[in-house]
C-alpha positions as CSV (number, residue, x, y, z in Angstrom):
1,M,26.7,48.2,-70.3
2,K,25.6,47.1,-66.9
3,K,29.1,46.0,-66.0
4,L,30.5,49.4,-67.0
5,L,27.8,51.2,-65.1
6,F,28.6,49.1,-62.0
7,I,32.3,49.9,-62.2
8,A,31.5,53.6,-62.7
9,I,29.4,53.6,-59.6
10,I,32.1,52.0,-57.6
11,I,34.8,54.4,-58.8
12,T,32.6,57.5,-58.1
13,T,31.8,56.1,-54.7
14,L,35.4,55.5,-53.8
15,I,36.5,58.9,-54.8
16,S,33.8,60.5,-52.7
17,S,34.0,58.2,-49.7
18,K,36.6,58.5,-47.0
19,A,35.0,56.0,-44.7
20,I,37.7,53.6,-45.9
21,A,40.4,56.1,-44.9
22,Q,42.8,55.1,-47.7
23,P,43.5,56.0,-51.4
24,F,42.2,52.6,-52.5
25,V,39.4,50.1,-51.8
26,D,39.3,46.4,-52.0
27,I,36.1,45.0,-53.5
28,V,37.3,41.5,-52.6
29,N,40.1,40.7,-50.2
30,F,41.3,37.3,-49.0
31,S,44.4,36.9,-46.8
32,T,46.0,34.5,-44.4
33,Q,48.1,35.3,-41.4
34,T,50.3,33.0,-39.3
35,F,52.4,33.2,-36.2
36,S,54.2,30.8,-33.8
37,S,55.3,31.7,-30.3
38,P,56.5,30.0,-27.1
39,Y,54.4,30.5,-23.9
40,K,55.6,33.0,-21.4
41,D,56.1,30.5,-18.6
42,T,58.0,27.9,-20.7
43,A,60.0,27.5,-23.8
44,R,59.1,23.8,-24.3
45,W,55.6,24.4,-25.7
46,K,54.5,26.6,-28.6
47,N,51.3,28.0,-30.0
48,K,50.8,28.1,-33.8
49,T,47.9,30.1,-35.0
50,D,46.7,30.5,-38.6
51,S,44.0,33.1,-39.4
52,Y,42.0,33.5,-42.6
53,Y,40.2,36.7,-43.6
54,L,37.6,37.3,-46.3
55,N,36.2,40.8,-46.8
56,L,33.7,42.0,-49.4
57,F,32.5,45.5,-50.2
58,F,29.2,46.6,-52.0
59,P,28.8,50.4,-52.4
60,K,25.7,52.1,-53.8
61,E,25.7,55.8,-54.7
62,F,22.6,57.9,-55.0
63,K,22.0,61.0,-57.2
64,N,22.4,63.4,-54.3
65,G,25.9,62.0,-53.6
66,N,25.0,60.0,-50.5
67,V,26.3,56.5,-50.4
68,L,25.0,53.2,-49.0
69,L,27.8,51.1,-47.6
70,I,27.5,47.3,-47.3
71,R,30.3,45.1,-46.2
72,I,30.8,41.4,-45.2
73,N,33.8,40.7,-43.0
74,S,34.9,37.3,-41.7
75,E,37.7,35.6,-39.9
76,L,38.6,32.0,-39.1
77,M,41.3,31.5,-36.5
78,N,42.8,28.0,-36.0
79,A,45.2,27.6,-33.1
80,T,47.3,24.5,-32.2
81,F,49.3,23.5,-29.2
82,K,52.8,22.2,-30.2
83,P,54.1,19.6,-30.0
84,D,50.9,17.9,-28.8
85,S,48.6,18.9,-31.7
86,S,45.6,17.1,-30.0
87,Y,45.0,20.4,-28.3
88,S,43.5,22.7,-31.0
89,S,40.7,25.2,-31.3
90,K,38.9,27.2,-33.9
91,L,37.3,30.6,-33.5
92,A,35.4,32.6,-36.1
93,Y,33.3,35.7,-36.6
94,V,31.1,37.0,-39.4
95,S,30.0,40.7,-39.4
96,V,27.8,42.6,-41.8
97,P,28.5,46.4,-41.4
98,L,25.7,48.4,-42.9
99,G,26.1,52.2,-43.2
100,F,25.4,55.4,-44.9
101,Q,27.6,58.3,-46.0
102,F,26.0,61.7,-46.0
103,L,27.6,64.4,-48.2
104,S,27.3,68.1,-47.4
105,K,26.2,70.6,-50.0
106,N,29.6,72.2,-50.2
107,K,31.2,68.7,-50.5
108,K,33.7,69.5,-47.8
109,W,32.1,67.4,-45.1
110,K,31.1,63.7,-45.2
111,T,29.5,62.0,-42.2
112,V,29.6,58.2,-42.0
113,T,27.3,56.3,-39.7
114,M,27.4,52.5,-39.6
115,V,25.8,49.7,-37.5
116,I,27.9,46.5,-37.2
117,P,26.1,43.3,-36.2
118,K,28.5,40.4,-35.6
119,I,28.5,36.7,-34.5
120,A,31.7,35.6,-32.9
121,S,32.0,32.1,-31.4
122,D,33.8,28.8,-31.5
123,F,30.6,27.4,-33.2
124,K,30.7,24.2,-31.3
125,G,27.0,24.4,-30.3
126,T,23.9,26.2,-31.3
127,V,24.4,29.8,-32.0
128,N,22.5,32.0,-29.6
129,D,22.3,35.5,-28.2
130,K,25.6,35.0,-26.2
131,D,27.4,34.8,-29.6
132,F,25.9,38.0,-30.9
133,Q,27.6,41.4,-30.7
134,L,26.3,44.7,-31.9
135,G,28.4,47.8,-32.5
136,G,28.6,50.9,-34.6
137,I,30.7,53.8,-35.8
138,V,30.3,57.5,-36.4
139,L,33.0,59.2,-38.5
140,E,33.2,62.8,-39.6
141,N,35.4,63.6,-42.6
142,Y,36.6,67.1,-43.5
143,I,38.4,67.6,-46.9
144,V,40.9,70.4,-46.6
145,N,42.0,70.0,-50.2
146,E,42.8,67.3,-52.6
147,K,46.0,66.3,-50.7
148,L,44.8,66.6,-47.1
149,K,41.8,65.1,-45.3
150,I,41.0,65.0,-41.6
151,K,38.8,62.5,-39.8
152,A,37.4,62.0,-36.3
153,G,34.8,59.8,-34.7
154,L,33.9,57.1,-32.3
155,Y,33.7,53.3,-32.5
156,Y,31.6,51.2,-30.1
157,N,31.0,47.4,-29.8
158,R,29.3,45.3,-27.2
159,E,32.1,42.7,-26.8
160,A,31.9,39.5,-24.9
161,F,33.8,41.3,-22.1
162,G,31.5,44.3,-22.1
163,D,31.2,47.7,-23.7
164,F,34.2,48.7,-25.8
165,Y,34.6,52.4,-26.8
166,M,37.4,53.7,-29.0
167,P,37.8,57.3,-30.2
168,L,39.1,57.6,-33.8
169,V,41.3,60.2,-35.4
170,G,43.0,60.2,-38.8
171,V,44.8,62.3,-41.3
172,D,45.2,61.4,-45.0
173,W,48.0,63.3,-46.6
174,A,49.4,62.9,-50.1
175,A,52.9,64.2,-49.2
176,T,54.2,63.8,-52.7
177,G,53.2,62.0,-55.9
178,R,54.7,58.8,-54.5
179,I,54.4,59.1,-50.7
180,N,51.0,58.8,-48.9
181,F,50.1,58.8,-45.2
182,Y,46.6,57.5,-44.5
183,G,44.4,55.6,-42.0
184,I,42.6,55.9,-38.7
185,L,44.3,55.7,-35.3
186,P,44.4,53.7,-33.2
187,T,43.2,51.0,-35.5
188,N,45.2,51.1,-38.7
189,Y,47.7,53.6,-40.2
190,K,50.0,53.3,-43.1
191,V,53.0,55.1,-44.6
192,E,53.1,54.2,-48.2
193,F,55.7,54.6,-50.9
194,N,55.0,54.0,-54.6
195,L,58.3,52.2,-55.6
196,V,57.3,51.5,-59.2
197,R,54.6,53.9,-60.4
198,N,51.1,52.5,-60.2
199,K,52.6,48.9,-59.9
200,L,54.6,48.3,-56.8
201,Y,53.9,49.9,-53.4
202,T,55.7,49.3,-50.1
203,G,55.8,50.9,-46.6
204,L,55.0,50.5,-42.9
205,N,51.6,49.5,-41.4
206,F,50.5,49.9,-37.8
207,K,47.6,47.8,-36.9
208,S,45.6,47.5,-33.6
209,F,42.6,45.3,-33.5
210,T,40.7,44.2,-30.3
211,R,38.0,41.4,-30.7
212,S,36.4,38.7,-28.6
213,F,34.8,35.3,-29.2
214,R,32.3,33.5,-27.1
215,L,33.0,29.9,-26.3
216,S,30.4,27.1,-26.2
217,Q,28.5,25.8,-23.2
218,Q,31.0,23.0,-22.6
219,E,33.5,25.8,-21.9
220,N,31.0,27.5,-19.5
221,Y,30.4,30.3,-22.0
222,D,33.8,31.7,-21.3
223,Y,35.3,34.0,-23.9
224,V,38.6,34.7,-25.7
225,R,39.9,38.2,-26.0
226,Y,42.5,39.1,-28.6
227,N,44.4,42.5,-28.4
228,E,46.3,42.4,-31.6
229,I,49.0,45.2,-31.9
230,Q,51.4,44.9,-34.9
231,L,54.0,46.9,-36.7
232,K,54.6,45.5,-40.2
233,L,56.4,46.1,-43.5
234,F,54.1,45.6,-46.4
235,V,54.5,45.1,-50.2
236,D,51.7,45.4,-52.7
237,Y,52.1,44.3,-56.3
238,F,49.6,44.6,-59.1
239,I,50.0,41.4,-61.2
240,Y,47.2,42.3,-63.7
241,K,45.2,45.5,-63.9
242,K,43.4,45.7,-60.5
243,L,44.4,42.2,-59.4
244,L,46.8,42.6,-56.4
245,L,49.1,40.3,-54.5
246,F,50.3,41.6,-51.1
247,G,52.5,40.4,-48.3
248,E,53.4,41.6,-44.8
249,V,56.0,40.7,-42.3
250,G,56.1,42.3,-38.8
251,Y,56.0,41.9,-35.1
252,S,53.2,41.7,-32.6
253,I,53.5,43.3,-29.2
254,G,49.9,43.1,-28.1
255,K,48.2,40.3,-26.0
256,S,47.8,37.0,-27.7
257,P,44.3,35.4,-27.5
258,W,43.5,34.8,-23.8
259,Q,40.6,33.0,-22.2
260,Y,38.5,34.7,-19.6
261,K,35.7,33.6,-17.3
262,Y,32.1,34.1,-18.3
263,N,30.8,37.6,-17.6
264,T,34.0,38.7,-15.8
265,K,37.4,40.0,-16.6
266,D,39.2,37.2,-14.7
267,E,41.6,35.0,-16.6
268,A,40.6,31.4,-17.1
269,F,43.6,29.5,-18.3
270,Y,41.8,26.1,-18.6
271,N,42.7,25.6,-22.2
272,P,46.5,25.6,-23.0
273,I,45.7,27.1,-26.4
274,Y,44.6,30.5,-25.0
275,M,47.4,31.4,-22.5
276,P,49.9,34.3,-22.5
277,L,52.5,34.1,-25.3
278,K,55.7,35.9,-25.8
279,P,55.8,38.7,-28.5
280,Y,56.1,37.1,-31.9
281,P,56.7,37.7,-35.6
282,T,53.8,37.6,-37.9
283,F,53.5,36.8,-41.6
284,N,50.6,37.7,-43.9
285,I,49.9,37.1,-47.6
286,G,46.8,37.8,-49.7
287,I,45.1,38.6,-52.9
288,A,42.6,41.4,-53.7
289,Y,40.6,43.1,-56.4
290,R,41.8,46.7,-55.6
291,I,40.8,50.0,-57.1
292,R,43.3,52.8,-56.5
293,T,41.2,56.0,-56.2
294,D,44.3,58.2,-56.6
295,L,44.8,56.8,-60.1
296,M,41.2,57.8,-61.0
297,K,41.8,61.6,-60.5
C-alpha cells in the first residue's frame, strides 16, 4: 500500500510539475559519456575524457498542490593525456538542489524556486570553502493548454570564476501524438519522435552546460572551467515497463575543460590535461527509471 501511495504521489507530482521541462522524469538516472580529441596546437597528443553522472529525484506533493523538490546530482570526470597516461586527473561535483513549486489557484501558473548548494573540486586535499558553490533558479511556468506550456526564468551560480547568470526561456509543445518539443534554452532542448508507440523514442538534443571545478592547494587553487555545447542524436528504449536504456551520439563545439589561474580569468596551461582541444564527437549511454507523464494522461 505504501509503495502504491509513493508511486501515486510521484505521478501526480510529475503531471503538475514543469520544473523538469519535459514529458517525463527520471527518478534514477545513471550515464557515462566519453570523448577523445587532439589538442589544437598538435595532432601528436590526445585527451581522452570519461564522465560519469548519477542523478536522483525525490518529490513530495502537499494537499494544496504545492510540491517539495529534492534532487541529488553528481559527476565524476576522468581525463587522461595520451599516449603518456601518467598525466591524468579527476574532477567531481556533488549538488543537492532543494526547491519548491507553488501552484496558483487557477492552476495556470506554477512558480519554481530552488537553491543549489554544490561542492566541485579535484578532492586531492581537504574540502574547504573554496570548493563550495551556491546557486539558485527561479522559473515561471504558464500552461496555455494541455499541448502548450511556456517557461521563463533566471539561473544563477557562484562559480569558481565568479558570478554566472543565465536567463531561461522554454516552450513545451506536443505538436502531434508522436512529436514533442520540450526543454529550456539555452541549457537543454529536445525534438522527440515516438518511433514505436510508448516504447522507442528518438530525436535531436541540444545541450549547453557551463561548470567549474576548484583545484587543490598544490595547484595554487586554480580552477577548471568547462563550457560544454553539444548537438546530439538520441535513442530511448524501454526494455521493461519504466526501465529505460538510452544512447546519444553527437558533436561538441564548446570549449573543452580549460585551466585558469586562481581568482582571475587568465588561462593557466600548466597541466597538459586541461588545454584547448579541437571540436570532438561525443558518445553517451545510460540507464534510467523513467516515468512518462504524457502516458499518464
